[in-house]
TORPA-4810 file (N, C-alpha, C, O; in nm, 3 decimals):
<nodes>
NODE_1_0.085_-0.118_0.000_0.000_0.000_0.000_0.090_0.124_0.000_0.188_0.128_0.075_X
NODE_2_0.059_0.224_-0.082_0.142_0.344_-0.089_0.143_0.424_0.042_0.048_0.420_0.120_X
NODE_3_0.253_0.495_0.062_0.270_0.580_0.179_0.250_0.725_0.136_0.306_0.769_0.036_X
NODE_4_0.170_0.799_0.213_0.144_0.940_0.185_0.183_1.024_0.305_0.177_0.978_0.419_X
NODE_5_0.222_1.147_0.278_0.240_1.246_0.383_0.123_1.343_0.371_0.099_1.402_0.265_X
NODE_6_0.051_1.359_0.480_-0.060_1.455_0.483_-0.020_1.570_0.573_0.008_1.551_0.692_X
NODE_7_-0.018_1.691_0.515_0.011_1.811_0.593_-0.120_1.875_0.634_-0.211_1.894_0.552_X
NODE_8_-0.129_1.908_0.761_-0.247_1.974_0.816_-0.202_2.111_0.865_-0.120_2.121_0.956_X
NODE_9_-0.256_2.216_0.804_-0.222_2.352_0.845_-0.342_2.410_0.918_-0.452_2.417_0.864_X
NODE_10_-0.317_2.453_1.041_-0.422_2.507_1.127_-0.388_2.654_1.153_-0.283_2.686_1.207_X
NODE_11_-0.479_2.741_1.114_-0.458_2.884_1.138_-0.587_2.947_1.187_-0.696_2.896_1.162_X
NODE_12_-0.574_3.059_1.255_-0.693_3.130_1.300_-0.769_3.183_1.180_-0.709_3.226_1.081_X
NODE_13_-0.901_3.180_1.190_-0.984_3.236_1.084_-0.956_3.385_1.071_-0.913_3.451_1.166_X
NODE_14_-0.980_3.436_0.953_-0.966_3.578_0.928_-1.054_3.655_1.026_-1.168_3.616_1.051_X
NODE_15_-1.002_3.761_1.082_-1.078_3.839_1.179_-1.054_3.798_1.323_-1.088_3.871_1.415_X
NODE_16_-0.995_3.680_1.343_-0.963_3.634_1.479_-0.826_3.689_1.518_-0.740_3.708_1.433_X
NODE_17_-0.808_3.714_1.647_-0.677_3.761_1.695_-0.570_3.657_1.667_-0.595_3.537_1.674_X
NODE_18_-0.452_3.704_1.637_-0.335_3.618_1.617_-0.219_3.679_1.696_-0.133_3.747_1.638_X
NODE_19_-0.214_3.657_1.828_-0.112_3.721_1.912_0.030_3.689_1.868_0.117_3.776_1.874_X
NODE_20_0.055_3.567_1.825_0.190_3.531_1.782_0.230_3.610_1.657_0.341_3.663_1.650_X
NODE_21_0.140_3.619_1.560_0.167_3.698_1.440_0.188_3.844_1.472_0.277_3.909_1.415_X
NODE_22_0.107_3.898_1.564_0.121_4.038_1.603_0.254_4.064_1.672_0.317_4.168_1.649_X
NODE_23_0.298_3.971_1.755_0.428_3.985_1.823_0.542_3.985_1.722_0.634_4.067_1.732_X
NODE_24_0.536_3.895_1.626_0.640_3.891_1.522_0.641_4.021_1.444_0.747_4.077_1.418_X
NODE_25_0.522_4.071_1.405_0.514_4.197_1.331_0.572_4.312_1.413_0.647_4.394_1.361_X
NODE_26_0.538_4.318_1.542_0.591_4.425_1.627_0.743_4.419_1.634_0.809_4.523_1.631_X
NODE_27_0.801_4.299_1.644_0.946_4.285_1.647_1.008_4.332_1.517_1.113_4.397_1.518_X
NODE_28_0.945_4.301_1.404_0.997_4.346_1.274_0.995_4.497_1.264_1.090_4.557_1.214_X
NODE_29_0.887_4.559_1.310_0.874_4.705_1.304_0.979_4.770_1.395_1.039_4.870_1.357_X
NODE_30_1.000_4.713_1.514_1.099_4.769_1.607_1.240_4.761_1.551_1.322_4.848_1.578_X
NODE_31_1.269_4.658_1.474_1.401_4.644_1.416_1.424_4.745_1.304_1.538_4.774_1.267_X
NODE_32_1.315_4.800_1.250_1.326_4.908_1.154_1.353_4.869_1.010_1.298_4.931_0.919_X
NODE_33_1.436_4.769_0.987_1.474_4.737_0.849_1.370_4.652_0.778_1.388_4.619_0.660_X
NODE_34_1.262_4.616_0.845_1.158_4.534_0.783_1.024_4.607_0.783_0.919_4.543_0.790_X
NODE_35_1.026_4.737_0.776_0.903_4.816_0.786_0.809_4.795_0.668_0.693_4.836_0.675_X
NODE_36_0.855_4.733_0.561_0.767_4.706_0.447_0.668_4.592_0.475_0.568_4.578_0.405_X
NODE_37_0.696_4.511_0.579_0.604_4.403_0.617_0.487_4.466_0.693_0.507_4.536_0.792_X
NODE_38_0.365_4.440_0.646_0.247_4.505_0.704_0.161_4.410_0.787_0.084_4.456_0.871_X
NODE_39_0.172_4.278_0.764_0.089_4.185_0.839_0.159_4.050_0.846_0.223_4.007_0.750_X
NODE_40_0.146_3.983_0.961_0.200_3.848_0.980_0.090_3.765_1.045_0.031_3.806_1.144_X
NODE_41_0.063_3.648_0.988_-0.032_3.553_1.047_0.045_3.425_1.075_0.120_3.377_0.989_X
NODE_42_0.028_3.370_1.192_0.097_3.245_1.227_0.003_3.127_1.205_-0.119_3.143_1.199_X
NODE_43_0.062_3.010_1.194_-0.014_2.886_1.176_0.064_2.772_1.237_0.183_2.783_1.266_X
NODE_44_-0.006_2.661_1.257_0.055_2.540_1.309_0.046_2.435_1.197_-0.058_2.424_1.132_X
NODE_45_0.153_2.360_1.176_0.149_2.256_1.074_0.182_2.122_1.138_0.280_2.108_1.212_X
NODE_46_0.098_2.023_1.109_0.119_1.886_1.152_0.145_1.802_1.028_0.083_1.826_0.924_X
NODE_47_0.235_1.705_1.037_0.263_1.615_0.926_0.235_1.472_0.971_0.288_1.426_1.072_X
NODE_48_0.152_1.403_0.896_0.119_1.264_0.923_0.170_1.179_0.807_0.159_1.219_0.691_X
NODE_49_0.225_1.064_0.837_0.256_0.965_0.734_0.155_0.852_0.750_0.136_0.800_0.860_X
NODE_50_0.092_0.815_0.639_-0.016_0.717_0.646_-0.015_0.629_0.522_0.005_0.676_0.410_X
NODE_51_-0.036_0.501_0.542_-0.055_0.409_0.430_-0.199_0.419_0.386_-0.291_0.409_0.467_X
NODE_52_-0.219_0.439_0.256_-0.353_0.454_0.204_-0.353_0.419_0.055_-0.250_0.425_-0.011_X
NODE_53_-0.470_0.382_0.006_-0.478_0.341_-0.135_-0.471_0.461_-0.230_-0.416_0.450_-0.339_X
NODE_54_-0.526_0.576_-0.188_-0.525_0.695_-0.273_-0.496_0.820_-0.191_-0.506_0.820_-0.068_X
NODE_55_-0.459_0.925_-0.261_-0.435_1.055_-0.198_-0.562_1.103_-0.127_-0.558_1.150_-0.014_X
NODE_56_-0.675_1.089_-0.196_-0.803_1.134_-0.140_-0.838_1.058_-0.012_-0.883_1.119_0.085_X
NODE_57_-0.818_0.928_-0.011_-0.851_0.851_0.110_-0.755_0.884_0.225_-0.794_0.879_0.341_X
NODE_58_-0.631_0.918_0.192_-0.535_0.959_0.296_-0.583_1.089_0.361_-0.583_1.102_0.483_X
NODE_59_-0.623_1.186_0.278_-0.673_1.313_0.331_-0.800_1.292_0.414_-0.815_1.350_0.521_X
NODE_60_-0.890_1.209_0.364_-1.017_1.183_0.434_-0.992_1.119_0.571_-1.055_1.156_0.669_X
NODE_61_-0.899_1.024_0.576_-0.868_0.957_0.703_-0.811_1.056_0.804_-0.849_1.054_0.921_X
NODE_62_-0.719_1.142_0.758_-0.657_1.239_0.849_-0.759_1.345_0.892_-0.756_1.390_1.007_X
NODE_63_-0.849_1.385_0.803_-0.955_1.478_0.842_-1.040_1.418_0.953_-1.072_1.485_1.051_X
NODE_64_-1.077_1.292_0.937_-1.157_1.223_1.039_-1.081_1.216_1.171_-1.137_1.242_1.277_X
NODE_65_-0.953_1.181_1.164_-0.869_1.174_1.284_-0.867_1.308_1.355_-0.886_1.315_1.476_X
NODE_66_-0.844_1.416_1.280_-0.837_1.551_1.340_-0.970_1.590_1.402_-0.974_1.650_1.510_X
NODE_67_-1.080_1.556_1.335_-1.212_1.589_1.389_-1.244_1.505_1.512_-1.293_1.557_1.612_X
NODE_68_-1.217_1.374_1.505_-1.248_1.285_1.618_-1.167_1.321_1.742_-1.219_1.314_1.853_X
NODE_69_-1.040_1.359_1.723_-0.954_1.393_1.837_-0.960_1.541_1.874_-0.894_1.585_1.968_X
NODE_70_-1.041_1.617_1.800_-1.056_1.761_1.826_-0.920_1.830_1.832_-0.890_1.903_1.926_X
NODE_71_-0.840_1.806_1.730_-0.706_1.865_1.722_-0.713_2.016_1.700_-0.619_2.088_1.732_X
NODE_72_-0.824_2.064_1.647_-0.842_2.208_1.626_-0.984_2.246_1.663_-1.072_2.160_1.673_X
NODE_73_-1.005_2.374_1.684_-1.138_2.426_1.718_-1.200_2.483_1.590_-1.156_2.587_1.542_X
NODE_74_-1.302_2.417_1.533_-1.360_2.463_1.408_-1.426_2.600_1.416_-1.451_2.664_1.313_X
NODE_75_-1.454_2.646_1.536_-1.516_2.779_1.552_-1.416_2.890_1.524_-1.454_2.997_1.475_X
NODE_76_-1.289_2.867_1.555_-1.189_2.974_1.539_-1.079_2.940_1.438_-1.001_3.027_1.400_X
NODE_77_-1.073_2.814_1.395_-0.962_2.772_1.309_-1.006_2.739_1.167_-1.115_2.687_1.143_X
NODE_78_-0.918_2.773_1.075_-0.931_2.732_0.935_-0.827_2.623_0.915_-0.711_2.639_0.954_X
NODE_79_-0.867_2.512_0.853_-0.776_2.397_0.840_-0.764_2.359_0.693_-0.863_2.355_0.620_X
NODE_80_-0.640_2.330_0.651_-0.612_2.286_0.516_-0.541_2.153_0.521_-0.447_2.135_0.598_X
NODE_81_-0.586_2.058_0.441_-0.527_1.924_0.433_-0.467_1.906_0.295_-0.533_1.931_0.194_X
NODE_82_-0.340_1.862_0.289_-0.275_1.837_0.162_-0.196_1.708_0.171_-0.108_1.693_0.256_X
NODE_83_-0.228_1.613_0.082_-0.158_1.484_0.081_-0.067_1.476_-0.041_-0.099_1.527_-0.148_X
NODE_84_0.048_1.410_-0.020_0.137_1.385_-0.134_0.201_1.248_-0.112_0.228_1.209_0.002_X
NODE_85_0.225_1.175_-0.221_0.287_1.043_-0.207_0.434_1.056_-0.165_0.502_1.152_-0.202_X
NODE_86_0.479_0.959_-0.087_0.621_0.957_-0.047_0.696_0.849_-0.124_0.816_0.831_-0.104_X
</nodes>
């Protein structure tokens, strides 16, 4: 059975506070030489390796896993799943 890597990117929905991104932006502004940067949003990325018959089934399995284990809060988080063969 083929092996896939599924990347799960979890970020705050647009309009939600992102304290980590704001801190990074403030540090860039204070340093002065990066004043052209106007916004920073942070995210968390998880990587899963899974045996699966297809890319689609690998993504579906990891989506179910993330939902069943409540790895993210769907009220405040936007989640992206991307599978690629290894």
